[in-house]
N, C-alpha and C positions, 0 to 999 in steps of 0.2 A: 798884923803883917797883912797889908791890904791886897784886895784882888782884883787887880782891872776888870773893866767891859768886856773888855775880848774873851778873857778867860773864862770870866761867869757865865758869857753867851755860848761857849765852846764847852761847858759842865754841863748847861743845861740841856743841847742840842745831844750829847752823848746820853745822856741819862732817859732821852727820850728815846732814842734810838734802842739801847739796852732793851727799856721796859716795851719797846714793840718785837725784838726779836726774843724775848723770855715770854709775852702774855699774849703775845697776838697770834690766832689760829694761822696754820700752813693755807694758803691759799688753796680753796677745792681746784678739782680738774674741770674746767669750763667743759658745759653743755654743748651736745653737738649741734650744730647752727642746722637749721630748717629751711634748706634754700626753697627758692619759689621758681620751684623747675619741674619738668614734667617727668626727669628719670638724670639719677646724678650716678656717677661712680668713683670711686678715688683707691688707688692702691699702690702700695711700693713696688714699683718694678724688677728688684732686686730680686724679692721674694715671694712677689704676687700676694701679698698680707693685706687685706681688704679693712680697709678703716671707716668708710662709707660707702652705703650705698641705699638706691630710692628707686625702685622700679628698673633694676638694672638690666633685665631681659625684654623691655618692652620695647617693641617694633615700634621706630620713629622715623622721620624724614633727616636726613644728616646735614641738608646742604651744601656748604662750600668744606667742610668737615670730609667732605670724601674727598678732597684734594691731600689728605697726607695719605691715602692708598695710592693716589695716582701719582706723586711724587717719589713713593717708596718702590713702586714698580719701576718707575725710569731709571733710579739707581741702582737699584740690583738688575738692571738691562743694559743700559748703556755703558758703555766701558772708557768712553771720550767723551768728557762735559764739554770739552771746546770745541766740540762736533756742532758745525752751523748747520740752520735749519731754516728754510725758508719759508715765510708767513706767508698762506695763501689764503681764497677768498673763500673757500669751505670750512675753513676754521672758524668762521665764522657764524656759520649757520646754527641757530637757535638761540646764537649768544644776543637780547634784545638789548635796545639802546639804554634801558634804567639797570641793566643788570652789571654786577662786577667786571671790570677788562683792567689789564694792565698797561695797555695804552701802546700796542705795538700795531704795527701796519703792515698791511699787505707789500707784501714785495722785499720786506727786510730779511734778510739773512740775521737769526740769532743763536748764538750758543744755547745748547740744551741746560748750563748751568745757569745763562739768565733768563732762560724759557722758565725755570726753577722757583728764581727769584720772583718773578713776574705771576706764576701761580702761587705761592705761597706768601708773600707780602701782600700785595693788594688784592691777592684772589682774583688772577685773570682767569676768567673764563677760557677766551680766544688764547692762555696757555696751555690750559688743561685740553682744548681740542688739538692744539698743534703736535703737542709732547703724544698724545695719544695717537695721533695721525702717523708721527715718525716712529715709534717706538711699538706700535702693535699692526701700522700697514691698511690700517682704518680702526675710524672708532670703536666698532662691531668687535674686531680683533681685539683690541686693548680691552673691552669690559669684557671680554673672556680670560684674559691675563688678570684682572683684577678680581672676578669671581674665585679662580682658579685658587691664587692667592688667599685669598678671603676663608676659603675651607682649610686650606693648609695650616693658617694660625688659627684653627680652631673658632674661627664665626660663625657659631651655629643659626645666629637667625639674622644673615646679612645677604642682600642680594644687589647689585650695583646693576643700573642701565646706562649710566655717563659717567666721563671722567671727570664732571665738575659741581655736582652737585644740584644743577636744577632740577626744578620737580618733575616727579616721575610717578606715576603709583606704586610703579613696581620696583623703585630705588629707596631701599632703606637698610637701616641697622642695628643696634643696640647699643646704650653707654656701656656695658660689660664688652661688646665686640670692639668696638670705639679703642677703648683701653689694649685691647689687644693690638691691634694696628697700629696705634702710637707708641706702645712698648717697643714692638719690633722697629718701627723706623726710626726711632730716637737712639738705636743702636749705632746707628750711620754717623759718622761724625759731619759730614758733607749736609746732612739733614738739618743735624743740630747747630750746626751753623747758619743755615738757611732762616731757620724759624725762631734765631733767637737775634736776628738782625734787625733793627728798628727801621732803618733806609737805607737804600742802594742805588748808589748810582751804576746805571749798567754801561756795560761798554759802547762804544761807538759802532756802530754795524756796515757791513758795504752792501749797499744798496738803499740805501735807508730809508728811500720812499718820500726825499725831501724832508727828513727831519733836518730841524736847524740845531740842535742841540742835543746831548746825549740824554737819554729816559731816567728817569729819576721814579726810584718806587718806593713807597710807606707802606707799614705795615698795619694791618686795621685789629691788631692784639693790643688793645690799651695796657696791658701787664707789663709792656715793654716798651710802649712808642715814646713815652716823654716823663720824666722825672717830675716836668712841674703839672703835671695831671694826677687828682686825686687816685686815678685807678692804678697808677704804676705799683708795681710790686716788686721787690729789690732780688728776690729771690726767682723770679720767673725765670724760666730758658722758653720760652715760647709755649705752643706749637699754632695752633689754629682756629680762626673763628669759622659762624658759619651764620647766615639766615637767609629763609623763605617766611615768604607769612603762612604758609602751612607747617613747616618746620620748627617756627619761632626762631628766637636766638640763641645758636648753639655755640660753645665754646670747649674744645681739648687744649689743656693747659699742663705745665711741667714746672717741678719747682724745687730747688737744691738748697737745703741749708743746713749747715755743720754734719755734710757726709750723710745725711739722709735726703733720698728722691722722692717726689711722689707724682705722680699723672693722677689728673683731674678729669672728669668727662663732665659737661652739662649740657642737657637738651631738654626746646621746649622752652625756653624761659622770653621774658616779658621785657618792656621797655616802657617804665612808668610814662604817664603824661606830662610833657613839659622836660623832661630827664633831656639829657646828653648822651646818655650813654647807656645800653640795657642792663640788665640787673646782673649779667653772666659776671663780670670782671669784679664787683664790687662781692657778689655772694662765692667766689671762688677763692677771692683775697680770703674773706672769712674760716671757708674748708681750709685752705692752706696753713691758715693762722693756727685754727683748731688740730689739725693734724700733727705740726710740728710741738704743740704745746702739749696734748695728751698722748703722745706718740715718737719714738726717738728709735733712731738706731745704733745698734749697740753689737757689742761681740758678746754672743752665746755661748760659744768654745771658744775659748782661749789655745791660741800653740803652746804645748809644754804642759798643759794641764792635765792631772791626773784623771784618769775615765774611769779605768776598773782593771781589776788583778783577776789573772786566771793562773792554773798548774803548773808549774815546769817540770818534765820529766826526766831522768837520765842526768842527774846534774846534782851534787852534794854541797854546792855551794846554795842555791835558794831553791825552794820548792813553791816559791811565787814569782809569778813575772808581773810589772808594772807596766800599763799601756796608759802611753799620752797623746794629746792630741796632734796631730802631724801639723795642721795649718790654726789659722784663725776661722771662725765661720760669726759673720754679722747677718743683722736681720733687721727689721724695724718691727717692735714689738710696744705693747701698751707700755709707759713711763712706768708705772708703779706694780709691773710686774714683778713675781718672785720667780727668779733662775730655776728652784726647785720645782716649779710647776712645768717645765720643759717636758716634753714627751723622748726618753730617750731609745731608741731599737739597735740592741748591738748584733753586729754580724761576726761573730768571733766564734773561734774554738774554747770548747771547755779546757783541752791543755794543750800544750806546744812539747816539743822536743829539744832537748839542747843538741848543740849550741845554738845559740842565737845573739843578733849583734846589735850594739842598739843601734835604733832605726830602720830595724826591721819591719815593713809593713806585715801586722798579724792578723789586722780585720778592720770596721768601719762601723761608726754610729751613724743614725739618720737623727735630724731633730727637726721636732714638729712641735706647734702650738696651737692649741684651740684649731685643730682640724686642719693647720697651714702647712705645707712642710718646707722648712728652710734649706735643706741639704744633708749633705754627709760629709762625715770628715774621717779621713783614714786614722787608724789606729796604730802607732809604731809601740817600740820595746824602748823602755826608757835606757836600760844599761843593758849589757854585756852577759851573758851567761855561758859559762864553759859547760863541756861535757866530760862525765867520769867514764873511763874507757871499761872499767869493772863493772855499773851499769848497762853500759851500751851492750858489752855481749852477754850479758845476763839476760839484759831483755831480746836481743836476738838468739838466744837459745827457747827463751819464754816462747817469742813468738813462732819460733820454727816449731815446738809443739804443738800450739795452738792451730798453725797455721793452716791452709789449705793441703798443703804439699805434704804434712806430716801427718795430715787425713789420709790424703790418698795412698800414699805409703803403707800405712797401716792396712786401709780395705785390701790393697795388691797383696800384702802378706796373706791377710784370710784368705784371699782369692785364692793364693798359689797353696795355700796350706789346704783349703778344700781340695784344690786340684792333686795334689801329690795324695791327698788319702784317698781322694776317689779312683786313680790311676793304682794305687796299693789295692783297694777292695776291688778294684777289676781285675786284676792279675789275679790275685786270691781267690777270686770267683771262678776265672779261667782254668787255675789250676786244678779245682776241685772236679770243676767238669770233666776237665780231662782225666782225672785219677777215678772217675765212675764210671768215664768210656772206656778205661784202660781195664778195671776191674770187671766190667759186664763182659767185656772182649774175653777176657781171662777164663772167665765161667762160663760164656757160650764154648771156649775150647777144650774145657774141661766135659763136660757136657757133651760135647760130639767125641770125644776121645773114649768118655764112658759107653756111650751107644755102639760105637765100633767095637769096641773090646768086651760087650757082655756077652755071655757064654749063651 
């Protein structure tokens, strides 16, 4: 029987694949990259699990990544994002010709939402000043809001002096603090939409100061700018770039892949001579890829999983109650984690009294790993447990005799006993005293009688 050429090729290919699967070693976990940056911080915002950090608390100039806080304050303060704001001359104070601008003109009336697009995409410094003036009443008033919010977010090494990030010696933050700010901002859906937008045509405005066509703005974040660019990253979700000569190139970025979300902060990067883009984009891509490869978001505690057993009292059916997890708990952990290494801290009683219904909350368990707390899950009863009336009443009697009421009654009886015998003793004493008095009185009368009748 002849085997045709196509069949022989397929057989050889399958043999090679089988050999590779059986004898080639499994791919080892990639080593962590070494970004050429002054400070780096990357973590999972769901659990704050830190995947990578380098000089995370070193105070550095944030440049235009400052605008993340600016946008956060605006979104938390302004209720109507369609509200129009007039661009004024004062919004351009300190905004030099060679700094980034969105392209707004004095006299234009622009919605707060479009100002936010002008703030976050092209990194418009005039947009930052306009929003600050509108929300805070002045730049100084808005900066106070920024510093107050930073303190509320736990940013211990941050101080803002302006809303745009232009250089100021007293305007600084850290990679860790920028992560905290970005994490909070990314909880706002409008912020997410803005920072993940590559380009946006802004609405025509009233009093458009002679503008002939609508203003179109483009993001400076090359991770999302264009699929045709090598810096593009499929899983990227924004957020913000920044640059000054003293700050270097900065990038705060977010990415989501297979249910896992990561936020990366890179500060103080350089742009190699002749390069079109700074290292922030390629290095952030490498960091994300390393993170998604070596860490994964997984279910640490599964809903319905048996977690613990405790004793049950007052039941003849069961002497143990099975506790199960009420919900799933997910978190980002090393890909090779052994779930037995999780640290579980229980908050449950040693025993419970029947009756118990399935689904009753009995306690909770806190889950942690390597010093990171992932959260708490309620523990509920797996099944019903009925109460035995005989055991219930026997227990009630036992508790009565062991309880404070019974002890009080015993003490009361003892006290009454002593009072009663005290009264009897007292009365007896009084009777004896009266008898003695009577006897002495009789004796005295007898002696007196004898004296009178003595011859």
